[in-house]
Structure formats: C-alpha cells, structure tokens
TISE-827552 format. One record per residue (C-alpha): residue in three letters; x, y, z. Coordinates in nm, 2 decimals. Layout:
N
NULUM   aa      xx      yy      zz
NULUM  ALA       X       Y       Z
...
***
This chain:
464
NULUM   aa      xx      yy      zz
NULUM  MET    0.00    0.00    0.00
NULUM  LYS    0.13    0.34   -0.09
NULUM  ARG    0.03    0.69    0.02
NULUM  ALA    0.15    1.02   -0.14
NULUM  LEU    0.07    1.39   -0.15
NULUM  PHE    0.05    1.53   -0.49
NULUM  ALA   -0.02    1.83   -0.70
NULUM  LEU   -0.30    1.82   -0.96
NULUM  LEU   -0.38    2.07   -1.24
NULUM  LEU   -0.67    2.26   -1.10
NULUM  VAL   -0.92    2.38   -1.36
NULUM  VAL   -1.19    2.60   -1.21
NULUM  VAL   -1.50    2.63   -1.44
NULUM  PRO   -1.62    2.98   -1.39
NULUM  VAL   -1.99    3.00   -1.29
NULUM  VAL   -2.02    3.26   -1.01
NULUM  ALA   -1.74    3.46   -0.86
NULUM  LEU   -1.73    3.27   -0.53
NULUM  ALA   -1.45    3.13   -0.35
NULUM  GLN   -1.39    2.75   -0.36
NULUM  PRO   -1.26    2.54   -0.08
NULUM  GLU   -0.89    2.45   -0.09
NULUM  ILE   -0.75    2.10   -0.05
NULUM  LEU   -0.64    2.03    0.31
NULUM  TRP   -0.49    1.68    0.24
NULUM  SER   -0.50    1.41   -0.02
NULUM  ARG   -0.42    1.04    0.02
NULUM  PHE   -0.37    0.75   -0.22
NULUM  PHE   -0.40    0.38   -0.15
NULUM  GLY   -0.30    0.14   -0.42
NULUM  THR   -0.14   -0.18   -0.54
NULUM  ALA    0.07   -0.26   -0.85
NULUM  SER   -0.26   -0.27   -1.04
NULUM  ASP   -0.57   -0.06   -1.08
NULUM  ASP   -0.78    0.02   -0.77
NULUM  PHE   -1.10    0.22   -0.73
NULUM  ALA   -1.31    0.35   -0.45
NULUM  TYR   -1.68    0.36   -0.52
NULUM  SER   -1.83    0.44   -0.17
NULUM  LEU   -1.73    0.65    0.13
NULUM  CYS   -1.89    0.66    0.47
NULUM  PRO   -1.79    0.85    0.79
NULUM  THR   -1.73    0.64    1.09
NULUM  ALA   -1.83    0.70    1.46
NULUM  ASP   -1.47    0.79    1.55
NULUM  SER   -1.46    1.07    1.29
NULUM  GLY   -1.26    0.85    1.05
NULUM  TYR   -1.37    0.71    0.71
NULUM  ALA   -1.44    0.38    0.54
NULUM  LEU   -1.38    0.33    0.18
NULUM  ALA   -1.51    0.05   -0.04
NULUM  GLY   -1.42   -0.05   -0.39
NULUM  VAL   -1.22   -0.29   -0.60
NULUM  THR   -0.87   -0.39   -0.64
NULUM  TYR   -0.74   -0.57   -0.96
NULUM  ALA   -0.41   -0.70   -0.80
NULUM  GLY   -0.39   -1.07   -0.83
NULUM  GLY   -0.75   -1.10   -0.95
NULUM  VAL   -1.07   -0.88   -0.89
NULUM  ASP   -1.15   -0.85   -0.53
NULUM  ALA   -1.37   -0.62   -0.32
NULUM  TRP   -1.16   -0.39   -0.11
NULUM  LEU   -1.24   -0.21    0.22
NULUM  ILE   -1.01    0.05    0.36
NULUM  ARG   -1.03    0.21    0.70
NULUM  THR   -0.87    0.54    0.78
NULUM  ASP   -0.85    0.78    1.08
NULUM  TRP   -0.97    1.14    1.07
NULUM  ASN   -0.66    1.26    0.88
NULUM  GLY   -0.70    1.00    0.61
NULUM  ASP   -0.41    0.78    0.73
NULUM  SER   -0.48    0.41    0.68
NULUM  LEU   -0.56    0.20    0.99
NULUM  TRP   -0.62   -0.13    0.80
NULUM  SER   -0.76   -0.27    0.48
NULUM  ARG   -0.93   -0.60    0.38
NULUM  ARG   -0.98   -0.78    0.06
NULUM  TYR   -1.29   -1.00    0.00
NULUM  GLY   -1.27   -1.25   -0.29
NULUM  GLY   -1.38   -1.60   -0.39
NULUM  THR   -1.36   -1.83   -0.68
NULUM  GLY   -1.44   -1.55   -0.93
NULUM  ASN   -1.45   -1.17   -0.95
NULUM  GLN   -1.60   -0.97   -0.67
NULUM  TYR   -1.69   -0.60   -0.68
NULUM  CYS   -1.80   -0.38   -0.40
NULUM  TYR   -2.00   -0.05   -0.46
NULUM  SER   -2.14    0.04   -0.12
NULUM  VAL   -2.03    0.05    0.24
NULUM  ASP   -2.22    0.17    0.55
NULUM  GLN   -2.12    0.15    0.92
NULUM  CYS   -2.35   -0.05    1.14
NULUM  ALA   -2.46    0.03    1.49
NULUM  ASP   -2.20   -0.21    1.65
NULUM  GLY   -1.91   -0.04    1.46
NULUM  GLY   -1.89   -0.31    1.19
NULUM  TYR   -1.98   -0.27    0.82
NULUM  VAL   -2.22   -0.38    0.56
NULUM  MET   -2.10   -0.40    0.20
NULUM  CYS   -2.26   -0.50   -0.13
NULUM  GLY   -2.18   -0.53   -0.50
NULUM  TYR   -2.17   -0.84   -0.72
NULUM  THR   -1.98   -1.16   -0.76
NULUM  GLU   -1.92   -1.35   -1.09
NULUM  PRO   -1.76   -1.67   -1.18
NULUM  TYR   -1.45   -1.67   -1.41
NULUM  ASN   -1.63   -1.68   -1.75
NULUM  THR   -1.87   -1.95   -1.65
NULUM  GLY   -2.20   -1.78   -1.58
NULUM  PRO   -2.40   -1.46   -1.49
NULUM  ARG   -2.32   -1.25   -1.19
NULUM  ASP   -2.51   -1.25   -0.86
NULUM  MET   -2.59   -0.98   -0.60
NULUM  TRP   -2.33   -1.00   -0.32
NULUM  VAL   -2.39   -0.87    0.04
NULUM  ALA   -2.15   -0.91    0.33
NULUM  ARG   -2.12   -0.81    0.69
NULUM  ALA   -1.79   -0.74    0.86
NULUM  ASN   -1.69   -0.66    1.22
NULUM  ALA   -1.52   -0.34    1.33
NULUM  ASP   -1.18   -0.49    1.22
NULUM  GLY   -1.31   -0.58    0.88
NULUM  ASP   -1.33   -0.95    0.94
NULUM  THR   -1.61   -1.12    0.75
NULUM  LEU   -1.90   -1.23    0.97
NULUM  TRP   -2.12   -1.36    0.68
NULUM  SER   -2.16   -1.33    0.31
NULUM  ARG   -2.47   -1.38    0.10
NULUM  LYS   -2.55   -1.41   -0.27
NULUM  PHE   -2.89   -1.34   -0.44
NULUM  GLY   -2.95   -1.41   -0.81
NULUM  GLU   -3.23   -1.45   -1.06
NULUM  ASN   -3.00   -1.60   -1.34
NULUM  GLY   -3.07   -1.33   -1.60
NULUM  GLU   -2.84   -1.33   -1.91
NULUM  ASN   -2.61   -1.06   -1.76
NULUM  GLY   -2.68   -1.13   -1.41
NULUM  ASP   -2.77   -0.92   -1.10
NULUM  GLY   -2.59   -0.65   -0.90
NULUM  ALA   -2.64   -0.47   -0.57
NULUM  TRP   -2.56   -0.10   -0.55
NULUM  SER   -2.67    0.00   -0.20
NULUM  ALA   -2.70   -0.16    0.14
NULUM  HIS   -2.80   -0.01    0.48
NULUM  GLU   -2.87   -0.13    0.83
NULUM  LEU   -3.22   -0.10    0.97
NULUM  PRO   -3.33   -0.04    1.33
NULUM  ASP   -3.38   -0.41    1.40
NULUM  GLY   -3.03   -0.50    1.28
NULUM  GLY   -3.15   -0.63    0.94
NULUM  PHE   -3.07   -0.47    0.61
NULUM  ILE   -3.22   -0.33    0.29
NULUM  VAL   -3.04   -0.41   -0.03
NULUM  ALA   -3.11   -0.25   -0.36
NULUM  GLY   -2.99   -0.32   -0.71
NULUM  SER   -3.07   -0.44   -1.05
NULUM  SER   -3.19   -0.76   -1.22
NULUM  GLN   -3.20   -0.86   -1.58
NULUM  VAL   -3.53   -1.03   -1.49
NULUM  SER   -3.70   -0.79   -1.26
NULUM  GLY   -3.54   -0.45   -1.31
NULUM  PHE   -3.54   -0.25   -0.98
NULUM  TRP   -3.47   -0.51   -0.72
NULUM  PHE   -3.52   -0.45   -0.34
NULUM  ILE   -3.44   -0.71   -0.07
NULUM  ARG   -3.51   -0.70    0.30
NULUM  THR   -3.30   -0.92    0.51
NULUM  ASN   -3.26   -1.02    0.88
NULUM  ALA   -2.94   -0.95    1.08
NULUM  GLN   -2.78   -1.26    0.94
NULUM  GLY   -2.84   -1.16    0.58
NULUM  ASP   -3.12   -1.40    0.51
NULUM  SER   -3.39   -1.27    0.28
NULUM  ILE   -3.72   -1.19    0.46
NULUM  TRP   -3.89   -1.05    0.14
NULUM  SER   -3.80   -0.89   -0.19
NULUM  ARG   -3.98   -0.66   -0.43
NULUM  ALA   -3.93   -0.59   -0.80
NULUM  ASN   -4.04   -0.27   -0.96
NULUM  GLY   -3.95   -0.18   -1.31
NULUM  ASP   -3.85   -0.32   -1.65
NULUM  PRO   -3.55   -0.53   -1.68
NULUM  ASP   -3.25   -0.29   -1.68
NULUM  PRO   -2.88   -0.36   -1.62
NULUM  TRP   -2.86   -0.04   -1.41
NULUM  GLY   -3.19   -0.08   -1.22
NULUM  CYS   -3.21    0.08   -0.87
NULUM  TYR   -2.89    0.25   -0.77
NULUM  GLU   -2.98    0.37   -0.43
NULUM  ALA   -3.24    0.28   -0.16
NULUM  GLN   -3.28    0.44    0.18
NULUM  MET   -3.51    0.42    0.48
NULUM  THR   -3.71    0.74    0.52
NULUM  THR   -3.79    0.92    0.85
NULUM  ASN   -4.14    0.77    0.87
NULUM  GLY   -4.02    0.41    0.84
NULUM  GLY   -4.08    0.35    0.47
NULUM  PHE   -3.82    0.35    0.19
NULUM  ILE   -3.73    0.51   -0.14
NULUM  MET   -3.57    0.36   -0.45
NULUM  VAL   -3.40    0.56   -0.72
NULUM  GLY   -3.24    0.46   -1.05
NULUM  SER   -3.27    0.45   -1.43
NULUM  ASN   -3.46    0.72   -1.60
NULUM  PHE   -3.45    0.93   -1.28
NULUM  ARG   -3.72    0.72   -1.14
NULUM  LEU   -3.82    0.77   -0.77
NULUM  ILE   -4.03    0.50   -0.61
NULUM  ARG   -4.18    0.55   -0.25
NULUM  LEU   -4.26    0.23   -0.05
NULUM  ASN   -4.41    0.16    0.28
NULUM  ALA   -4.23   -0.04    0.57
NULUM  PHE   -4.33   -0.37    0.39
NULUM  GLY   -4.19   -0.28    0.06
NULUM  ASP   -4.52   -0.21   -0.11
NULUM  SER   -4.52    0.07   -0.36
NULUM  LEU   -4.70    0.38   -0.26
NULUM  TRP   -4.62    0.59   -0.56
NULUM  SER   -4.37    0.63   -0.85
NULUM  ARG   -4.24    0.93   -1.04
NULUM  THR   -4.02    0.95   -1.34
NULUM  TYR   -3.83    1.26   -1.43
NULUM  GLY   -3.61    1.14   -1.71
NULUM  ASN   -3.61    0.92   -2.03
NULUM  GLY   -3.43    0.61   -2.15
NULUM  LEU   -3.10    0.80   -2.19
NULUM  ASP   -3.09    0.92   -1.82
NULUM  ARG   -2.94    0.76   -1.52
NULUM  CYS   -3.00    0.86   -1.16
NULUM  MET   -2.70    0.74   -0.96
NULUM  SER   -2.77    0.89   -0.62
NULUM  GLY   -3.09    0.98   -0.43
NULUM  LYS   -3.16    1.09   -0.07
NULUM  GLN   -3.42    1.24    0.15
NULUM  THR   -3.36    1.60    0.22
NULUM  MET   -3.37    1.79    0.55
NULUM  ASP   -3.72    1.93    0.48
NULUM  GLY   -3.86    1.58    0.40
NULUM  GLY   -3.84    1.60    0.02
NULUM  PHE   -3.60    1.42   -0.20
NULUM  VAL   -3.29    1.50   -0.42
NULUM  LEU   -3.18    1.28   -0.72
NULUM  ALA   -2.85    1.33   -0.91
NULUM  GLY   -2.69    1.16   -1.21
NULUM  PHE   -2.66    1.24   -1.58
NULUM  MET   -2.90    1.31   -1.86
NULUM  GLY   -2.91    1.31   -2.24
NULUM  LEU   -2.68    1.22   -2.52
NULUM  ALA   -2.44    1.49   -2.40
NULUM  ARG   -2.42    1.32   -2.07
NULUM  GLU   -2.45    1.63   -1.85
NULUM  PHE   -2.46    1.65   -1.47
NULUM  ALA   -2.83    1.65   -1.36
NULUM  ILE   -3.00    1.72   -1.03
NULUM  VAL   -3.38    1.68   -0.95
NULUM  ARG   -3.54    1.83   -0.65
NULUM  THR   -3.89    1.72   -0.53
NULUM  ASP   -4.12    1.76   -0.23
NULUM  SER   -4.22    1.48    0.01
NULUM  SER   -4.49    1.36   -0.24
NULUM  GLY   -4.25    1.34   -0.53
NULUM  GLU   -4.38    1.65   -0.71
NULUM  LEU   -4.10    1.82   -0.90
NULUM  LEU   -3.98    2.15   -0.75
NULUM  TRP   -3.69    2.21   -0.99
NULUM  MET   -3.45    2.03   -1.23
NULUM  ARG   -3.11    2.15   -1.35
NULUM  THR   -2.83    2.02   -1.58
NULUM  TYR   -2.47    2.14   -1.59
NULUM  HIS   -2.21    2.09   -1.86
NULUM  MET   -1.87    2.02   -1.72
NULUM  GLY   -1.67    2.01   -2.04
NULUM  GLY   -1.71    1.66   -2.20
NULUM  PHE   -1.91    1.35   -2.14
NULUM  ASP   -2.02    1.41   -1.78
NULUM  ALA   -2.13    1.17   -1.52
NULUM  CYS   -2.25    1.26   -1.16
NULUM  TRP   -2.21    0.97   -0.92
NULUM  ASP   -2.31    1.12   -0.59
NULUM  VAL   -2.50    1.40   -0.43
NULUM  TYR   -2.49    1.53   -0.06
NULUM  GLU   -2.70    1.79    0.10
NULUM  THR   -2.49    2.06    0.25
NULUM  ALA   -2.54    2.25    0.58
NULUM  ASP   -2.65    2.56    0.40
NULUM  GLY   -2.94    2.37    0.22
NULUM  GLY   -2.74    2.34   -0.11
NULUM  PHE   -2.59    2.04   -0.27
NULUM  ALA   -2.25    1.90   -0.34
NULUM  LEU   -2.21    1.68   -0.64
NULUM  ALA   -1.92    1.44   -0.73
NULUM  GLY   -1.84    1.28   -1.06
NULUM  THR   -1.63    1.28   -1.37
NULUM  THR   -1.60    1.44   -1.71
NULUM  THR   -1.39    1.37   -2.03
NULUM  ILE   -1.25    1.69   -2.17
NULUM  GLY   -1.30    1.67   -2.55
NULUM  GLY   -1.49    1.34   -2.57
NULUM  TRP   -1.49    0.98   -2.48
NULUM  GLU   -1.15    0.92   -2.63
NULUM  ASN   -0.98    1.13   -2.36
NULUM  LEU   -0.90    1.06   -2.00
NULUM  PHE   -1.13    1.11   -1.70
NULUM  ALA   -1.11    1.43   -1.49
NULUM  ALA   -1.26    1.45   -1.14
NULUM  VAL   -1.54    1.70   -1.10
NULUM  PHE   -1.66    1.87   -0.78
NULUM  LEU   -1.97    2.10   -0.81
NULUM  LYS   -2.15    2.30   -0.55
NULUM  VAL   -2.51    2.43   -0.62
NULUM  SER   -2.75    2.63   -0.41
NULUM  ALA   -3.08    2.52   -0.26
NULUM  ILE   -3.26    2.62   -0.58
NULUM  GLY   -3.00    2.45   -0.81
NULUM  ASP   -2.79    2.76   -0.91
NULUM  SER   -2.42    2.67   -0.97
NULUM  LEU   -2.20    2.84   -0.71
NULUM  TRP   -1.87    2.70   -0.82
NULUM  SER   -1.72    2.40   -0.99
NULUM  ILE   -1.38    2.25   -0.98
NULUM  ILE   -1.22    2.00   -1.22
NULUM  TYR   -0.92    1.81   -1.08
NULUM  ASP   -0.73    1.70   -1.39
NULUM  GLY   -0.41    1.51   -1.33
NULUM  PRO   -0.17    1.36   -1.58
NULUM  SER   -0.40    1.06   -1.63
NULUM  ASP   -0.74    0.93   -1.51
NULUM  ASP   -0.91    1.09   -1.21
NULUM  GLY   -1.27    1.06   -1.08
NULUM  PHE   -1.48    1.13   -0.78
NULUM  MET   -1.75    0.86   -0.69
NULUM  SER   -1.86    0.98   -0.34
NULUM  VAL   -1.88    1.30   -0.15
NULUM  TYR   -1.96    1.39    0.22
NULUM  GLN   -1.95    1.71    0.42
NULUM  ALA   -1.76    1.69    0.74
NULUM  VAL   -1.86    1.87    1.06
NULUM  ASP   -1.60    2.14    1.01
NULUM  GLY   -1.77    2.25    0.68
NULUM  GLY   -1.51    2.09    0.46
NULUM  TYR   -1.57    1.81    0.21
NULUM  VAL   -1.44    1.46    0.19
NULUM  LEU   -1.43    1.30   -0.15
NULUM  ALA   -1.34    0.95   -0.26
NULUM  GLY   -1.27    0.80   -0.60
NULUM  PHE   -0.97    0.71   -0.81
NULUM  SER   -0.66    0.87   -0.95
NULUM  SER   -0.35    0.79   -1.14
NULUM  SER   -0.17    1.10   -1.01
NULUM  GLY    0.00    0.91   -0.73
NULUM  SER    0.33    0.73   -0.73
NULUM  SER    0.25    0.50   -1.02
NULUM  SER    0.08    0.51   -1.36
NULUM  ASP   -0.20    0.28   -1.23
NULUM  ARG   -0.52    0.41   -1.08
NULUM  ASP   -0.52    0.42   -0.71
NULUM  VAL   -0.80    0.47   -0.45
NULUM  TRP   -0.81    0.85   -0.38
NULUM  LEU   -0.93    1.02   -0.06
NULUM  LEU   -0.94    1.39   -0.05
NULUM  LYS   -1.03    1.64    0.23
NULUM  THR   -1.09    2.02    0.17
NULUM  LEU   -1.08    2.31    0.40
NULUM  PRO   -1.43    2.45    0.51
NULUM  ASP   -1.65    2.58    0.24
NULUM  PRO   -1.58    2.96    0.23
NULUM  ILE   -1.95    3.02    0.15
NULUM  LEU   -2.07    2.83    0.45
NULUM  ALA   -1.79    2.96    0.68
NULUM  ALA   -1.90    3.32    0.60
NULUM  ASP   -2.27    3.27    0.64
NULUM  ASP   -2.33    2.98    0.88
NULUM  PRO   -2.01    2.88    1.06
NULUM  PHE   -1.99    2.53    1.20
NULUM  ILE   -1.96    2.46    1.58
NULUM  PRO   -1.70    2.18    1.60
NULUM  HIS   -1.83    1.84    1.72
NULUM  PRO   -1.65    1.51    1.73
NULUM  THR   -1.91    1.34    1.51
NULUM  THR   -2.21    1.46    1.31
NULUM  PHE   -2.42    1.38    1.61
NULUM  THR   -2.40    1.19    1.94
NULUM  LEU   -2.66    0.96    2.09
NULUM  SER   -2.68    0.79    2.43
NULUM  ASN   -2.92    0.70    2.72
NULUM  TYR   -2.89    0.68    3.10
NULUM  PRO   -2.95    0.48    3.30
NULUM  ASN   -2.91    0.16    3.10
NULUM  PRO   -3.05   -0.10    3.21
NULUM  PHE   -3.35    0.10    3.34
NULUM  ASN   -3.68    0.05    3.51
NULUM  PRO   -3.92    0.20    3.40
NULUM  THR   -3.77    0.53    3.26
NULUM  THR   -3.45    0.63    3.10
NULUM  GLU   -3.32    0.97    2.95
NULUM  ILE   -3.23    0.96    2.58
NULUM  GLU   -3.00    1.24    2.49
NULUM  PHE   -2.86    1.35    2.15
NULUM  GLU   -2.66    1.63    2.01
NULUM  LEU   -2.68    1.78    1.66
NULUM  SER   -2.41    1.99    1.49
NULUM  ARG   -2.66    2.16    1.27
NULUM  ASN   -3.03    2.23    1.22
NULUM  GLY   -3.21    1.95    1.02
NULUM  LEU   -3.49    1.70    0.98
NULUM  VAL   -3.46    1.46    1.27
NULUM  SER   -3.64    1.13    1.36
NULUM  LEU   -3.61    0.97    1.69
NULUM  LYS   -3.79    0.64    1.75
NULUM  VAL   -3.80    0.33    1.97
NULUM  TYR   -3.84   -0.03    1.84
NULUM  ASP   -3.87   -0.37    1.98
NULUM  LEU   -3.64   -0.65    1.85
NULUM  LEU   -3.90   -0.75    1.60
NULUM  GLY   -3.88   -0.40    1.44
NULUM  ARG   -4.21   -0.28    1.57
NULUM  GLU   -4.23    0.09    1.66
NULUM  VAL   -4.32    0.14    2.02
NULUM  ALA   -4.25    0.51    2.07
NULUM  GLU   -4.18    0.83    1.85
NULUM  PHE   -4.03    1.14    2.00
NULUM  PHE   -3.93    1.36    1.69
NULUM  ASN   -4.02    1.35    1.32
NULUM  GLY   -3.94    1.70    1.19
NULUM  MET   -3.71    1.99    1.20
NULUM  GLN   -3.48    2.03    1.51
NULUM  THR   -3.22    2.29    1.60
NULUM  ALA   -2.86    2.24    1.64
NULUM  GLY   -2.75    2.16    2.01
NULUM  ARG   -2.83    1.91    2.28
NULUM  HIS   -3.17    1.75    2.32
NULUM  ARG   -3.31    1.52    2.58
NULUM  VAL   -3.63    1.31    2.61
NULUM  THR   -3.77    1.06    2.86
NULUM  PHE   -3.86    0.72    2.75
NULUM  ASP   -4.11    0.55    2.98
NULUM  GLY   -4.13    0.17    2.96
NULUM  THR   -4.44    0.13    3.17
NULUM  GLY   -4.66   -0.14    3.03
NULUM  LEU   -4.38   -0.28    2.81
NULUM  ALA   -4.22   -0.63    2.86
NULUM  SER   -3.87   -0.67    3.00
NULUM  GLY   -3.61   -0.71    2.73
NULUM  VAL   -3.39   -0.52    2.48
NULUM  TYR   -3.52   -0.22    2.29
NULUM  LEU   -3.36   -0.02    2.01
NULUM  TYR   -3.36    0.36    1.98
NULUM  ARG   -3.28    0.50    1.64
NULUM  LEU   -3.18    0.86    1.55
NULUM  VAL   -3.18    0.98    1.18
NULUM  ALA   -3.05    1.32    1.11
NULUM  GLY   -2.99    1.40    0.74
NULUM  GLU   -2.79    1.11    0.60
NULUM  ARG   -2.65    0.99    0.93
NULUM  THR   -2.82    0.72    1.13
NULUM  GLU   -2.73    0.58    1.47
NULUM  THR   -2.90    0.29    1.65
NULUM  ARG   -2.84    0.20    2.02
NULUM  LYS   -2.96   -0.08    2.25
NULUM  MET   -3.12   -0.03    2.59
NULUM  VAL   -3.24   -0.29    2.83
NULUM  LEU   -3.57   -0.27    3.03
NULUM  ILE   -3.56   -0.47    3.35
NULUM  ARG   -3.87   -0.53    3.57
***
C-alpha cells in the first residue's frame, strides 16, 4: 500500500465569482494494479471507510479504514472463486460494516448480488449471494442497516429491473420486491425514510416510494431512457434529491422534489465533455455538493474528477475540475462537521501510472464559513441513554451539529415501533427526552436517530 501527497492541475469552471474550498490533504491507497473507491462513509470515531475494487492478483472487493486525517488503519480484501466487486459500504450500529456489490464466476455464468457483513476490524461475519439468473446477471448497488439489525439491499436484475431485498441481521432474505422493466442499471440507491418507509431511485430518474413492507405507494419518473440517476436521498425538509446524468451529451443533472415526489426544480450542468455525476450530498446551507467525472473533449480522452456546488434552488455556485496527468474521478462526497468536504474515487496521479484509491479532504467551504459557521463536534451527532439498564424510565440524549430534519424512534427487537419522539425539524445543540417503559415487557429495545444522511442505533435494556 502506498500513500502520497500530490499536485494536480486545478481547472476552475467559472460559474459565479465565489471562493472555492482549498485542499487540506490528499491520500492514495494502491497496489501494483488498478484500484478504485466507489463508496465513502464516515465512521463514529470521525474516520472514514472506503469500499471499492482492487485488480491486484484478480478482482476483489476492497475495504479501507482510515483515521480522521486520512491515514490508513487497515484494509481487507474480499474475494472468492471469481471476480468480486463492492459498490457500497455503510457502518453498522456495532461499529462493523455492511458491503454490497456483485460476484461473478470466471467466464462460467452470470453474476449475482453480493452482500457481506464485517466486524469493526473488517473480518467477515457472513456473506450472501442473491440471483435470478438473467443473461447478464444481477448486482447490488446499495445496502443499509435497519433499526432491528436487518438490512435493505437495492440493485438491478436482468429479470425484474429495480430489485429491493429486506434481510434479517444474518443476511437471510425476509422479502423482496421488484419494480421496473429489466435494466442492467436498475435501482442505484435505496434508503429508509424518516417515517419508516423506503425510497428507491435509479434508471430514467425514477423515484419510487414504498411503505415499511416494501409495497409501492407511488412512483415518479423525471427522465427518459437515456438518463441515469446514480444517487438519491431524503432532504432535511422531508423532500428528495436525485442526481446523475442526462441526455446524449451526458450532463450532470439534479432533480429536487417535495415529500410527495412532485417536481420542484431540475437542473443540468455541462462540465466540459461527457459528464457523469455519481453522488450528491445535501450541505449544511441547504445546497448540494455533487461528485463525478468528465472527459475533456470526448470519450477518447482521459477522465477528470469533478466537484460541483449548487445552491438550494440549483444555481451553480462553483465547480472545480481536478485534472491530473491521467485518469481521475470522484465517486462519493460527504460534508464533514468542520464544513469541509471529503471525496473518494480514483486517480493515477500518485506514485505509479496505475489508478489508485483516492481520498481527499478540503478546508471549510468559504460560503458556509462566512454565512453559517460550524460549531465543531466530534461526530455529526451523538446519541446515548442513561440509565441503562433501566426501570421504568431512561433519558435519551442526542446532540446535533446543525439544524435539520430529525427522527427519533424506539423499536422492539421485531422491528415494531413502540415510541416516537421527533419527526421533523430540530435545531442544532443538545436535546433530551424521557422514555417510559411502563406497560412494556422486559427485554432489549432499540432507539434510532436519523439526522440528514446519518443514522445511529443504540440498544437499551428494560428490567422489571
């Protein structure tokens, strides 16, 4: 594994005369072959987890764990008898990780969805495959933990199109849903919403709203057959944001809706060549950060990494193209609690000509620092309760680093909701509520806090 600092050619696409954030540090992680990071998630100790693929000695899924400064703590490879790809990682309540992608035999058959659970050190706890045996196979693009310790997995199927699987804590399927025409892209992101349901987004900028049992409530389509939505999330006001690329020109695109899926606005942005936006993140000022790639001059040229910031109504504020001597790209973006940005992807600007995993951190956003400075906190939010065990009451306390849409609920081990304290906008700072277990049976209960894109789940024990 290698790590290097570097200097890239920085191309600023002029949009509005606003200052852009400067690079604080940059890290590379690579082998003697090509390596890519497709997913980034912050960890509870203010570090980061990166998931992707390494091509060294075969094709294996790769998980890298870093500290807050981007320095490697450990890395793990996950492979089998064929090729294994990882496109998503999320930290679980116990400090471990859930990953997903697909696995395929060496030239002997179609690919299958792959979902795996690892402990806090990256050691495999279990691994599962799901497949429908389509001609080109199946893939998983998103996996997240649920309050009961189970998981939602979303992806694509050549047979069923959008494919959504609900598992238990051991990765065994409880139910699955298919919604859409057969499509190799299918559903690229699925998330639990603050009211306990789900959303699915994917091909043709399609947004599907489901209830807690996976039944479709409504579906909206904002694009056409040429368009791909690669990232979608619930926003702080309860609406939704979708991002990807549209049209033959392959321009960055973002769609903003209300909570019912009604279109509020849509924007496209030409970044210089054939553009692809891979991730969107709602920023503390209500705007959006977009990460992706472009090819200056056409497909025959190398990739350049693109980082774009837009306002709450989609107006471009600034855009930056990081164009090194060879391929570069951003696949995931996250805003840290200091107001800076963390981006992950790939670059060949390190110490070899091969593509390496690339992790970059910027200084605080000058726009945000001027208008809405951050109050430093060790993580995006904290969550705890005392006493634990308790009888019959306990105090649940959480702290937010910024205003936003917050949901705080209590569940039993079967995933049934037993109490709801918040489901709406809350201010930054410390909050405390009392949970009264009178009338409930003794046992373990889960309390779950959702604030923006971050989710924390904790256990508490009621003893009679």
